N, C-alpha and C positions, 0 to 999 in steps of 0.2 A: 184858618182852614178847618173845615169840618172833618170829623172822623170818617164820614162816608167818602169825602174827597181824597183823604189820605189813603184809605183802603183801595179806592179805585186806582190811584197812582201806584200803590204797592202791587196790585194785580198786573199792571203794565210792566213793572220791573220783573215780576215773576215770569210773565210770558216771554219777554225778550231773553232773560237769563236762561230760561228753560230751553228755548230754541238754540241758544248758543251752546249750551251743554250737549244737547242732542247732536248738533253739527260736529262737535268735537268727538263725540263717541263714534259717529259715523266715519270720521276721518281715521280713527284708529282701526275700525273694521276694514276700511278701504286699504289701508297700509298693510294690514295683516294678509290680505289677499293679493297684494302687489299692485293695486290700482292707485298709484301715487298721484296721478293727475286728479282723480276724484278726491283723494285725501287732501290735496292742496286747496281744491275748490271748497271743500267743506270747512277747512280751517279759515278761509277768507269769509265764508258765510257766518261762521262762529264769531269772528272778530266783529263783523257788522252788527250782529244781534247783541253781543255783549256791549258794544259801544253805545247802542241805543239804550240799553238798561242802565248803563253807567251815567249817561247824560241825564236821564230822569232822576236818578239817585243824587247826582251832583246838584241838580236844580233844587231838590229838597234841602240839601245841606246849605246851599247859598241862602235860601229863604230863611232857614233857621238862624244862620249867622247874622242876617240883616234884622231879623225880628225874633229874638229868642222867645221860645215858648209857642210859636205859631204852628209848629209841627208836633202833633201828639204822637208819641211812640206807641203805636198800636201793635198788637201781636202780628197782624198782617204785615206791617212795615218791617218788623224785626225778621219775620219769615222771608220777606223779599230781600232784605240785606244778606241773609244767609244764602239764599239762592244765587245771588249775584257773586258772592265770594266763592261759592262752590263752582259756579260756571267759569270764573276766571282761573281757578286752580285746574279744573278739568282741561281748559284750553291750553294752559302751559304744559301739562302732562301729555296731552294729545300731540303737541308739536314734537316733544321728545320721542314719543312712541313712533311717530312717522319717521324721524331721523334714524332711530334704531332699526326699524324694519328695512329702511333703505340700505343701511350698512350691512345688515344680515343677508339681504338678497343679492348683494354685489358679488 
């Protein structure tokens, strides 16, 4: 796999992970204003975006496992992995924030 191909794949991971993180942040904002229906919808959208990023990331891991050395660890790929991790953490925290806001507003 060429470095250009790896970087293009990394950009896909970054885009999907970024969308997932944005949806999570929107869910927190929705919950803060009491719009729990939108918060739940944004959490579902976040899940979908993060799932897409995770599938792409997993495909790279599988390729590397099958043929060690075929995936070069570029800075872009490392950056993409960081974005995915951050998006996953943000999603988990957003879910907790939504629950907290629901309990506070009861």
